Each structure stands twice: as C-alpha cells, then as structure tokens.
N, CA, C and O atoms as a Tripos MOL2 file, in Angstrom:
@<TRIPOS>MOLECULE
protein
  216   215    54     0     0
PROTEIN
NO_CHARGES

@<TRIPOS>ATOM
      1 N         -11.6290  -28.0850    6.9150 N.3       1 UNK1
      2 CA        -10.7380  -27.0950    6.8800 C.3       1 UNK1
      3 C         -11.2050  -26.0570    5.9730 C.2       1 UNK1
      4 O         -11.9130  -26.3480    5.0090 O.2       1 UNK1
      5 N         -10.8210  -24.7690    6.2440 N.am      2 UNK2
      6 CA        -11.0480  -23.4330    5.7050 C.3       2 UNK2
      7 C          -9.8000  -23.2120    4.7690 C.2       2 UNK2
      8 O          -8.6890  -23.4420    5.2450 O.2       2 UNK2
      9 N          -9.8850  -22.8940    3.8110 N.am      3 UNK3
     10 CA         -8.4780  -22.1090    3.2260 C.3       3 UNK3
     11 C          -8.3380  -20.2770    2.5340 C.2       3 UNK3
     12 O          -9.2950  -19.9860    1.8170 O.2       3 UNK3
     13 N          -7.6700  -19.5660    2.6460 N.am      4 UNK4
     14 CA         -7.4140  -18.8200    2.0930 C.3       4 UNK4
     15 C          -7.0920  -18.4880    0.8880 C.2       4 UNK4
     16 O          -5.8770  -18.5460    0.7040 O.2       4 UNK4
     17 N          -7.7340  -18.1470   -0.0520 N.am      5 UNK5
     18 CA         -7.3610  -17.7420   -1.5480 C.3       5 UNK5
     19 C          -6.2520  -16.3090   -1.6270 C.2       5 UNK5
     20 O          -6.2220  -15.4250   -0.7710 O.2       5 UNK5
     21 N          -5.6860  -16.3440   -2.4440 N.am      6 UNK6
     22 CA         -4.5720  -15.4360   -2.3880 C.3       6 UNK6
     23 C          -5.4200  -14.2630   -3.1630 C.2       6 UNK6
     24 O          -5.9780  -14.3370   -4.2580 O.2       6 UNK6
     25 N          -5.3490  -13.2730   -2.3480 N.am      7 UNK7
     26 CA         -5.6820  -11.6940   -2.7290 C.3       7 UNK7
     27 C          -5.5580  -11.0470   -4.1630 C.2       7 UNK7
     28 O          -4.6350  -10.2880   -4.4540 O.2       7 UNK7
     29 N          -6.6460  -11.4390   -5.1080 N.am      8 UNK8
     30 CA         -6.3270  -11.2330   -6.4730 C.3       8 UNK8
     31 C          -7.1700  -10.0720   -6.9700 C.2       8 UNK8
     32 O          -7.3990   -9.9490   -8.1730 O.2       8 UNK8
     33 N          -7.6870   -9.1250   -5.9700 N.am      9 UNK9
     34 CA         -8.3980   -7.8300   -6.5900 C.3       9 UNK9
     35 C          -7.0170   -6.8520   -6.9380 C.2       9 UNK9
     36 O          -5.8930   -6.7540   -6.4460 O.2       9 UNK9
     37 N          -7.5030   -6.4160   -7.6820 N.am     10 UNK10
     38 CA         -6.7590   -5.2800   -8.4100 C.3      10 UNK10
     39 C          -6.6700   -3.9590   -7.2970 C.2      10 UNK10
     40 O          -7.6170   -3.5810   -6.6080 O.2      10 UNK10
     41 N          -5.1850   -3.3120   -7.3040 N.am     11 UNK11
     42 CA         -4.7190   -2.2430   -6.0790 C.3      11 UNK11
     43 C          -5.4030   -1.4240   -6.5050 C.2      11 UNK11
     44 O          -5.8650   -1.3010   -7.6400 O.2      11 UNK11
     45 N          -5.5710   -0.4760   -5.1370 N.am     12 UNK12
     46 CA         -6.3160    0.4910   -4.8680 C.3      12 UNK12
     47 C          -6.3150    1.5170   -6.2580 C.2      12 UNK12
     48 O          -5.2340    1.9020   -6.7030 O.2      12 UNK12
     49 N          -7.4460    1.8760   -6.8220 N.am     13 UNK13
     50 CA         -7.0430    2.7150   -7.7010 C.3      13 UNK13
     51 C          -6.7980    4.4930   -6.7280 C.2      13 UNK13
     52 O          -7.2710    4.9340   -5.6810 O.2      13 UNK13
     53 N          -5.9360    4.9910   -7.6520 N.am     14 UNK14
     54 CA         -5.6530    6.2730   -7.2020 C.3      14 UNK14
     55 C          -5.8540    7.4210   -8.2260 C.2      14 UNK14
     56 O          -5.3090    7.6590   -9.3040 O.2      14 UNK14
     57 N          -6.6990    7.9710   -7.6090 N.am     15 UNK15
     58 CA         -7.2860    9.1610   -8.9520 C.3      15 UNK15
     59 C          -6.3460   10.2320   -9.2400 C.2      15 UNK15
     60 O          -6.3870   10.9860  -10.2120 O.2      15 UNK15
     61 N          -5.5690   10.2240   -8.3790 N.am     16 UNK16
     62 CA         -4.5590   11.8590   -7.7960 C.3      16 UNK16
     63 C          -3.6850   11.3060   -7.8380 C.2      16 UNK16
     64 O          -3.7570   10.5400   -6.8780 O.2      16 UNK16
     65 N          -2.6210   11.1050   -8.4430 N.am     17 UNK17
     66 CA         -1.1370   10.5530   -8.3760 C.3      17 UNK17
     67 C          -0.1010   11.5660   -7.7930 C.2      17 UNK17
     68 O           1.0860   11.2690   -7.6590 O.2      17 UNK17
     69 N          -0.6830   12.9210   -7.4150 N.am     18 UNK18
     70 CA         -0.1390   13.9520   -6.7170 C.3      18 UNK18
     71 C          -0.2530   13.4450   -5.2900 C.2      18 UNK18
     72 O           0.4910   13.9590   -4.4560 O.2      18 UNK18
     73 N          -0.9210   12.6950   -4.9940 N.am     19 UNK19
     74 CA         -1.3260   12.5360   -3.3040 C.3      19 UNK19
     75 C          -0.3830   11.8170   -2.8170 C.2      19 UNK19
     76 O           0.1380   10.8740   -3.4140 O.2      19 UNK19
     77 N          -0.0140   12.3080   -1.3960 N.am     20 UNK20
     78 CA          1.1140   11.6460   -0.5570 C.3      20 UNK20
     79 C           0.3470   10.4080   -0.1140 C.2      20 UNK20
     80 O          -0.8420   10.1420   -0.2880 O.2      20 UNK20
     81 N           1.5460    9.5310    0.6570 N.am     21 UNK21
     82 CA          1.2280    8.6570    1.1250 C.3      21 UNK21
     83 C           0.8570    9.1310    2.5320 C.2      21 UNK21
     84 O           1.1350   10.2910    2.8340 O.2      21 UNK21
     85 N           0.2600    8.3420    3.4070 N.am     22 UNK22
     86 CA         -0.0470    8.2090    4.7330 C.3      22 UNK22
     87 C           0.9660    7.7520    5.5290 C.2      22 UNK22
     88 O           1.1260    8.2010    6.6640 O.2      22 UNK22
     89 N           1.8020    6.7460    4.9680 N.am     23 UNK23
     90 CA          2.8010    5.9220    5.2530 C.3      23 UNK23
     91 C           4.0530    6.1930    5.2440 C.2      23 UNK23
     92 O           4.9240    5.9600    6.0810 O.2      23 UNK23
     93 N           4.0950    6.7720    4.1040 N.am     24 UNK24
     94 CA          5.8600    6.9000    3.5600 C.3      24 UNK24
     95 C           5.7950    8.3850    3.0660 C.2      24 UNK24
     96 O           4.7020    8.8710    2.7760 O.2      24 UNK24
     97 N           7.0830    9.1970    2.9570 N.am     25 UNK25
     98 CA          7.3710   10.4320    2.6230 C.3      25 UNK25
     99 C           7.0050   10.6360    1.0630 C.2      25 UNK25
    100 O           7.1150   11.7200    0.4900 O.2      25 UNK25
    101 N           6.5850    9.5250    0.4970 N.am     26 UNK26
    102 CA          6.6340    9.2690   -1.0460 C.3      26 UNK26
    103 C           5.1030    9.6310   -1.5610 C.2      26 UNK26
    104 O           4.2430    9.1330   -0.8340 O.2      26 UNK26
    105 N           4.5160   10.5310   -2.8600 N.am     27 UNK27
    106 CA          3.7440   10.4560   -3.4120 C.3      27 UNK27
    107 C           3.1610    9.2330   -3.8590 C.2      27 UNK27
    108 O           3.9040    8.2670   -3.6900 O.2      27 UNK27
    109 N           2.0770    8.9880   -4.3680 N.am     28 UNK28
    110 CA          1.3170    7.4980   -4.7580 C.3      28 UNK28
    111 C           2.2840    7.1830   -6.0560 C.2      28 UNK28
    112 O           2.7700    6.0840   -6.3230 O.2      28 UNK28
    113 N           2.4750    8.6160   -6.9250 N.am     29 UNK29
    114 CA          2.8780    8.0970   -8.3190 C.3      29 UNK29
    115 C           4.2700    7.3530   -7.8120 C.2      29 UNK29
    116 O           4.3370    6.3030   -8.4510 O.2      29 UNK29
    117 N           4.8820    7.4160   -7.3320 N.am     30 UNK30
    118 CA          6.3800    6.6360   -6.9120 C.3      30 UNK30
    119 C           6.2040    5.4070   -6.6120 C.2      30 UNK30
    120 O           6.9980    4.5210   -6.9300 O.2      30 UNK30
    121 N           4.8600    5.1770   -5.7950 N.am     31 UNK31
    122 CA          5.0210    3.9870   -5.9920 C.3      31 UNK31
    123 C           5.0960    2.4500   -6.5070 C.2      31 UNK31
    124 O           3.9460    2.1790   -6.8540 O.2      31 UNK31
    125 N           5.5800    1.7960   -6.6270 N.am     32 UNK32
    126 CA          5.8160    0.2740   -7.2800 C.3      32 UNK32
    127 C           4.3240   -0.5060   -6.5230 C.2      32 UNK32
    128 O           3.9110   -0.3470   -5.3740 O.2      32 UNK32
    129 N           3.7480   -1.3610   -7.6220 N.am     33 UNK33
    130 CA          2.7510   -2.5670   -7.1550 C.3      33 UNK33
    131 C           3.2160   -3.0250   -5.1080 C.2      33 UNK33
    132 O           2.3980   -3.0590   -4.1890 O.2      33 UNK33
    133 N           4.3160   -3.2230   -5.0390 N.am     34 UNK34
    134 CA          4.9360   -3.7260   -3.8950 C.3      34 UNK34
    135 C           4.9020   -2.6930   -2.6580 C.2      34 UNK34
    136 O           4.6670   -2.9730   -1.4830 O.2      34 UNK34
    137 N           5.1700   -1.5370   -3.1620 N.am     35 UNK35
    138 CA          4.9880   -0.4390   -2.3460 C.3      35 UNK35
    139 C           3.8410    0.0430   -2.0310 C.2      35 UNK35
    140 O           3.7390    0.6150   -0.9460 O.2      35 UNK35
    141 N           2.7030   -0.0690   -2.9020 N.am     36 UNK36
    142 CA          1.1390    0.1220   -3.1880 C.3      36 UNK36
    143 C           0.7130   -0.5530   -1.4040 C.2      36 UNK36
    144 O           0.3590   -0.0670   -0.3300 O.2      36 UNK36
    145 N           1.0630   -2.1050   -2.0380 N.am     37 UNK37
    146 CA          0.3530   -3.1780   -1.1000 C.3      37 UNK37
    147 C           0.9330   -2.9710    0.2500 C.2      37 UNK37
    148 O           0.2270   -3.0350    1.2560 O.2      37 UNK37
    149 N           2.3650   -2.6950    0.2950 N.am     38 UNK38
    150 CA          2.7200   -2.7070    1.6560 C.3      38 UNK38
    151 C           2.1680   -1.3920    2.4010 C.2      38 UNK38
    152 O           1.7150   -1.5610    3.5330 O.2      38 UNK38
    153 N           2.1700    0.1330    1.7580 N.am     39 UNK39
    154 CA          1.5270    1.2620    2.6910 C.3      39 UNK39
    155 C           0.0290    1.2360    2.7150 C.2      39 UNK39
    156 O          -0.5600    1.8510    3.6040 O.2      39 UNK39
    157 N          -0.8230    0.3680    1.5300 N.am     40 UNK40
    158 CA         -2.1420    0.5740    1.9250 C.3      40 UNK40
    159 C          -2.2010   -1.1270    3.0210 C.2      40 UNK40
    160 O          -3.2870   -1.4440    3.5060 O.2      40 UNK40
    161 N          -1.4230   -1.6870    3.1750 N.am     41 UNK41
    162 CA         -1.7690   -2.8640    4.3640 C.3      41 UNK41
    163 C          -1.1030   -1.8930    5.9000 C.2      41 UNK41
    164 O          -1.6620   -2.0490    6.9860 O.2      41 UNK41
    165 N          -0.2730   -1.2430    5.7980 N.am     42 UNK42
    166 CA          0.3700   -0.5950    7.1280 C.3      42 UNK42
    167 C          -0.6610    0.5340    7.2010 C.2      42 UNK42
    168 O          -0.6190    1.1440    8.2690 O.2      42 UNK42
    169 N          -1.5190    0.9340    6.3800 N.am     43 UNK43
    170 CA         -2.2000    2.2460    6.8890 C.3      43 UNK43
    171 C          -3.3470    1.1190    7.3740 C.2      43 UNK43
    172 O          -3.4170    1.0240    8.5990 O.2      43 UNK43
    173 N          -4.2050    0.2990    6.6610 N.am     44 UNK44
    174 CA         -5.2710   -0.1160    6.9800 C.3      44 UNK44
    175 C          -5.1700   -0.8130    8.3550 C.2      44 UNK44
    176 O          -6.1630   -0.9510    9.0700 O.2      44 UNK44
    177 N          -4.0590   -1.2060    8.6680 N.am     45 UNK45
    178 CA         -3.7060   -2.0990    9.8770 C.3      45 UNK45
    179 C          -2.8090   -1.4440   11.0960 C.2      45 UNK45
    180 O          -2.1410   -2.0350   11.9450 O.2      45 UNK45
    181 N          -3.0560    0.2840   10.8650 N.am     46 UNK46
    182 CA         -2.2550    0.7980   11.6410 C.3      46 UNK46
    183 C          -1.1140    0.9370   12.3780 C.2      46 UNK46
    184 O          -0.9650    1.4820   13.4720 O.2      46 UNK46
    185 N           0.1560    0.0580   11.2380 N.am     47 UNK47
    186 CA          1.1740   -0.7690   11.9440 C.3      47 UNK47
    187 C           1.8240    0.5020   11.8380 C.2      47 UNK47
    188 O           1.6950    1.4310   11.0420 O.2      47 UNK47
    189 N           2.8220    0.2460   13.2050 N.am     48 UNK48
    190 CA          3.9490    1.4330   13.4570 C.3      48 UNK48
    191 C           5.3490    1.2030   12.5520 C.2      48 UNK48
    192 O           6.4180    1.5160   13.0760 O.2      48 UNK48
    193 N           5.3340    0.6750   11.2450 N.am     49 UNK49
    194 CA          5.8630    0.3730   10.7400 C.3      49 UNK49
    195 C           6.3550    1.4250    9.4090 C.2      49 UNK49
    196 O           5.4900    2.0280    8.7730 O.2      49 UNK49
    197 N           7.9660    1.5800    9.0440 N.am     50 UNK50
    198 CA          8.1920    2.7180    8.5580 C.3      50 UNK50
    199 C           8.0440    2.5330    7.0620 C.2      50 UNK50
    200 O           7.2180    1.6990    6.6900 O.2      50 UNK50
    201 N           8.7800    3.2430    6.1070 N.am     51 UNK51
    202 CA          8.5740    2.8580    4.5730 C.3      51 UNK51
    203 C           9.2480    1.7830    4.4220 C.2      51 UNK51
    204 O          10.1350    1.3290    5.1430 O.2      51 UNK51
    205 N           8.5240    1.1170    2.8390 N.am     52 UNK52
    206 CA          9.5380   -0.3740    2.6240 C.3      52 UNK52
    207 C          10.8730   -0.0400    1.7120 C.2      52 UNK52
    208 O          11.6830   -0.8970    1.3590 O.2      52 UNK52
    209 N          10.9480    1.2710    1.4160 N.am     53 UNK53
    210 CA         11.8720    2.0190    1.1600 C.3      53 UNK53
    211 C          13.2170    1.9630    1.5730 C.2      53 UNK53
    212 O          14.2690    1.7600    0.9680 O.2      53 UNK53
    213 N          12.8740    2.2390    2.9870 N.am     54 UNK54
    214 CA         14.2370    2.4260    3.6900 C.3      54 UNK54
    215 C          14.9960    1.6480    4.1090 C.2      54 UNK54
    216 O          16.0400    2.0280    4.6400 O.2      54 UNK54
@<TRIPOS>BOND
     1     1     2 1
     2     2     3 1
     3     3     4 2
     4     3     5 am
     5     5     6 1
     6     6     7 1
     7     7     8 2
     8     7     9 am
     9     9    10 1
    10    10    11 1
    11    11    12 2
    12    11    13 am
    13    13    14 1
    14    14    15 1
    15    15    16 2
    16    15    17 am
    17    17    18 1
    18    18    19 1
    19    19    20 2
    20    19    21 am
    21    21    22 1
    22    22    23 1
    23    23    24 2
    24    23    25 am
    25    25    26 1
    26    26    27 1
    27    27    28 2
    28    27    29 am
    29    29    30 1
    30    30    31 1
    31    31    32 2
    32    31    33 am
    33    33    34 1
    34    34    35 1
    35    35    36 2
    36    35    37 am
    37    37    38 1
    38    38    39 1
    39    39    40 2
    40    39    41 am
    41    41    42 1
    42    42    43 1
    43    43    44 2
    44    43    45 am
    45    45    46 1
    46    46    47 1
    47    47    48 2
    48    47    49 am
    49    49    50 1
    50    50    51 1
    51    51    52 2
    52    51    53 am
    53    53    54 1
    54    54    55 1
    55    55    56 2
    56    55    57 am
    57    57    58 1
    58    58    59 1
    59    59    60 2
    60    59    61 am
    61    61    62 1
    62    62    63 1
    63    63    64 2
    64    63    65 am
    65    65    66 1
    66    66    67 1
    67    67    68 2
    68    67    69 am
    69    69    70 1
    70    70    71 1
    71    71    72 2
    72    71    73 am
    73    73    74 1
    74    74    75 1
    75    75    76 2
    76    75    77 am
    77    77    78 1
    78    78    79 1
    79    79    80 2
    80    79    81 am
    81    81    82 1
    82    82    83 1
    83    83    84 2
    84    83    85 am
    85    85    86 1
    86    86    87 1
    87    87    88 2
    88    87    89 am
    89    89    90 1
    90    90    91 1
    91    91    92 2
    92    91    93 am
    93    93    94 1
    94    94    95 1
    95    95    96 2
    96    95    97 am
    97    97    98 1
    98    98    99 1
    99    99   100 2
   100    99   101 am
   101   101   102 1
   102   102   103 1
   103   103   104 2
   104   103   105 am
   105   105   106 1
   106   106   107 1
   107   107   108 2
   108   107   109 am
   109   109   110 1
   110   110   111 1
   111   111   112 2
   112   111   113 am
   113   113   114 1
   114   114   115 1
   115   115   116 2
   116   115   117 am
   117   117   118 1
   118   118   119 1
   119   119   120 2
   120   119   121 am
   121   121   122 1
   122   122   123 1
   123   123   124 2
   124   123   125 am
   125   125   126 1
   126   126   127 1
   127   127   128 2
   128   127   129 am
   129   129   130 1
   130   130   131 1
   131   131   132 2
   132   131   133 am
   133   133   134 1
   134   134   135 1
   135   135   136 2
   136   135   137 am
   137   137   138 1
   138   138   139 1
   139   139   140 2
   140   139   141 am
   141   141   142 1
   142   142   143 1
   143   143   144 2
   144   143   145 am
   145   145   146 1
   146   146   147 1
   147   147   148 2
   148   147   149 am
   149   149   150 1
   150   150   151 1
   151   151   152 2
   152   151   153 am
   153   153   154 1
   154   154   155 1
   155   155   156 2
   156   155   157 am
   157   157   158 1
   158   158   159 1
   159   159   160 2
   160   159   161 am
   161   161   162 1
   162   162   163 1
   163   163   164 2
   164   163   165 am
   165   165   166 1
   166   166   167 1
   167   167   168 2
   168   167   169 am
   169   169   170 1
   170   170   171 1
   171   171   172 2
   172   171   173 am
   173   173   174 1
   174   174   175 1
   175   175   176 2
   176   175   177 am
   177   177   178 1
   178   178   179 1
   179   179   180 2
   180   179   181 am
   181   181   182 1
   182   182   183 1
   183   183   184 2
   184   183   185 am
   185   185   186 1
   186   186   187 1
   187   187   188 2
   188   187   189 am
   189   189   190 1
   190   190   191 1
   191   191   192 2
   192   191   193 am
   193   193   194 1
   194   194   195 1
   195   195   196 2
   196   195   197 am
   197   197   198 1
   198   198   199 1
   199   199   200 2
   200   199   201 am
   201   201   202 1
   202   202   203 1
   203   203   204 2
   204   203   205 am
   205   205   206 1
   206   206   207 1
   207   207   208 2
   208   207   209 am
   209   209   210 1
   210   210   211 1
   211   211   212 2
   212   211   213 am
   213   213   214 1
   214   214   215 1
   215   215   216 2
@<TRIPOS>SUBSTRUCTURE
     1 UNK1         2 RESIDUE 1 A UNK
     2 UNK2         6 RESIDUE 1 A UNK
     3 UNK3        10 RESIDUE 1 A UNK
     4 UNK4        14 RESIDUE 1 A UNK
     5 UNK5        18 RESIDUE 1 A UNK
     6 UNK6        22 RESIDUE 1 A UNK
     7 UNK7        26 RESIDUE 1 A UNK
     8 UNK8        30 RESIDUE 1 A UNK
     9 UNK9        34 RESIDUE 1 A UNK
    10 UNK10       38 RESIDUE 1 A UNK
    11 UNK11       42 RESIDUE 1 A UNK
    12 UNK12       46 RESIDUE 1 A UNK
    13 UNK13       50 RESIDUE 1 A UNK
    14 UNK14       54 RESIDUE 1 A UNK
    15 UNK15       58 RESIDUE 1 A UNK
    16 UNK16       62 RESIDUE 1 A UNK
    17 UNK17       66 RESIDUE 1 A UNK
    18 UNK18       70 RESIDUE 1 A UNK
    19 UNK19       74 RESIDUE 1 A UNK
    20 UNK20       78 RESIDUE 1 A UNK
    21 UNK21       82 RESIDUE 1 A UNK
    22 UNK22       86 RESIDUE 1 A UNK
    23 UNK23       90 RESIDUE 1 A UNK
    24 UNK24       94 RESIDUE 1 A UNK
    25 UNK25       98 RESIDUE 1 A UNK
    26 UNK26      102 RESIDUE 1 A UNK
    27 UNK27      106 RESIDUE 1 A UNK
    28 UNK28      110 RESIDUE 1 A UNK
    29 UNK29      114 RESIDUE 1 A UNK
    30 UNK30      118 RESIDUE 1 A UNK
    31 UNK31      122 RESIDUE 1 A UNK
    32 UNK32      126 RESIDUE 1 A UNK
    33 UNK33      130 RESIDUE 1 A UNK
    34 UNK34      134 RESIDUE 1 A UNK
    35 UNK35      138 RESIDUE 1 A UNK
    36 UNK36      142 RESIDUE 1 A UNK
    37 UNK37      146 RESIDUE 1 A UNK
    38 UNK38      150 RESIDUE 1 A UNK
    39 UNK39      154 RESIDUE 1 A UNK
    40 UNK40      158 RESIDUE 1 A UNK
    41 UNK41      162 RESIDUE 1 A UNK
    42 UNK42      166 RESIDUE 1 A UNK
    43 UNK43      170 RESIDUE 1 A UNK
    44 UNK44      174 RESIDUE 1 A UNK
    45 UNK45      178 RESIDUE 1 A UNK
    46 UNK46      182 RESIDUE 1 A UNK
    47 UNK47      186 RESIDUE 1 A UNK
    48 UNK48      190 RESIDUE 1 A UNK
    49 UNK49      194 RESIDUE 1 A UNK
    50 UNK50      198 RESIDUE 1 A UNK
    51 UNK51      202 RESIDUE 1 A UNK
    52 UNK52      206 RESIDUE 1 A UNK
    53 UNK53      210 RESIDUE 1 A UNK
    54 UNK54      214 RESIDUE 1 A UNK
C-alpha cells in the first residue's frame, strides 16, 4: 500500500507583495499561511470557489 506524506515544502515565494491574488480580492501581502495555501490550491485546480475570508 502506498501512502502520501503531508506537503512539507515551503509556501510559494512571493517576490512582489503588492501583487493581487487571482482568486480573491486581497493582495498577497494580506494572505496568512492558510490563505496562501487556499488561494494557491484554488488557482492550481481551477476551482470555482471564493475567498476563504468570506
């Protein structure tokens, strides 16, 4: 049986904190670690869900 290990890589490196998020109306600098993961996963999976802050 194969199991998956939890993702332990660092969050995506944001070089410009003033960039806007493609998923929610907040700039990247306003994202906490959970928001970064949520919005990154939402964009990568092209999911039709809104902001985690809502």
